[in-house]
C-alpha positions in Angstrom: -71.0 243.7 193.7 -72.4 245.3 190.5 -76.0 246.6 189.9 -77.7 247.5 186.7 -76.9 251.2 185.8 -77.6 251.7 182.1 -78.1 250.1 178.9 -74.3 249.7 178.5 -73.0 249.5 182.0 -73.2 248.0 185.6 -72.3 250.1 188.6 -70.1 249.2 191.6 -67.6 250.3 194.1 -64.1 248.9 194.4 -60.9 249.8 196.2 -58.4 251.0 193.7 -54.8 250.5 194.4 -51.4 250.5 192.6 -50.2 247.3 191.0 -46.6 246.4 189.8 -48.1 244.4 186.9 -48.7 245.5 183.3 -52.3 245.2 183.3 -55.3 245.8 185.6 -56.4 242.9 187.9 -58.8 241.9 190.6 -59.2 238.8 192.7 -59.6 235.8 190.5 -62.5 234.2 192.0 -64.6 237.4 192.0 -63.4 238.0 188.3 -64.7 234.5 187.3 -67.9 235.0 189.3 -68.6 238.4 187.7 -67.7 237.0 184.4 -70.1 234.0 184.8 -72.9 236.3 186.0 -72.7 239.1 183.7 -70.8 238.0 180.6 -71.6 234.4 180.0 -74.6 233.4 177.8 -75.3 230.3 179.7 -75.1 228.2 176.4 -72.2 225.6 176.2 -68.8 225.8 177.6 -67.6 229.4 178.1 -64.4 230.8 179.2 -64.6 232.7 182.4 -61.1 234.3 182.2 -62.3 236.8 179.5 -61.2 240.4 180.5 -63.9 242.4 182.1 -64.0 246.0 180.8 -64.2 248.7 183.4 -64.5 252.4 183.2 -62.3 254.0 185.9 -62.8 257.8 185.8 -62.8 258.6 182.1 -60.6 255.6 181.0 -61.8 252.1 179.9 -59.4 249.3 180.9 -59.5 245.5 180.5 -59.4 243.8 183.8 -58.1 240.3 184.3 -58.2 237.8 187.2 -55.1 237.3 189.7 -55.1 235.1 192.7 -53.1 237.4 195.1 -55.3 240.6 194.9 -57.7 241.4 197.8 -61.4 241.0 197.5 -63.4 244.0 196.1 -60.1 245.6 194.8 -59.1 246.8 191.4 -55.3 246.9 191.2 -54.0 249.1 188.4 -50.6 249.7 187.0 -49.0 253.0 188.1 -49.5 254.4 184.5 -53.3 254.1 184.8 -53.3 255.8 188.3 -51.6 258.7 186.6 -54.4 259.0 184.1 -57.4 258.9 186.6 -58.2 261.1 189.6 -56.9 258.9 192.4 -54.4 260.7 194.5 -53.9 258.7 197.7 -54.5 255.0 196.9 -56.1 252.7 198.0 -59.2 254.6 197.4 -62.9 253.3 197.2 -64.0 254.5 193.8 -67.1 254.2 191.7 -66.5 252.0 188.5 -68.6 251.2 185.6 -68.4 247.6 184.2 -69.3 247.4 180.5 -72.0 245.0 179.7 -71.0 242.0 177.3 -71.9 243.7 174.0 -70.4 247.0 175.1 -67.2 245.1 176.3 -66.7 243.4 173.0 -67.1 246.8 171.2 -64.5 248.4 173.5 -62.1 245.5 173.1 -62.3 245.9 169.3 -61.7 249.6 169.5 -58.6 248.9 171.6 -56.9 246.3 169.4 -58.9 243.3 170.0 -60.8 243.3 166.8 -60.3 240.1 164.8 -58.1 240.2 161.8 -59.7 239.7 158.3 -60.6 236.1 157.9 -61.2 235.4 161.5 -64.4 234.0 163.0 -66.1 237.3 163.1 -65.6 237.9 159.4 -67.0 234.4 158.6 -70.2 235.4 160.4 -69.4 233.5 163.5 -69.6 235.0 167.0 -66.3 236.9 167.7 -64.5 235.7 170.9 -63.3 238.9 172.8 -60.9 236.7 174.8 -58.7 235.7 171.8 -55.3 237.0 172.5 -55.8 237.8 176.1 
């Protein structure tokens, strides 16, 4: 589904379609599989529901899993479709999936950064899924 692209991203193609929800979603089983293959460290028990961070056109968006989304589809809210160059959805689009380190960085920049005194400030590994 995704292949190595650069030091910060994987490359893939997904059908992009409108979604009535308030966040971008993809089929839950695929979401978990991608999370496990590309984001998990393989050490201990890890969450597989962490948001994936995808770049669609010029916009980075956190993507969650949802059971009723077709396979190989990225369902995005109408407000996101307005910001990207998709005129007649569904449309097959190239998307970039941020690698784990880049995804953590992007989530921090978009409000996912831990507050002072949280695990990251104590020197522990920050959990990008906190609050999602």
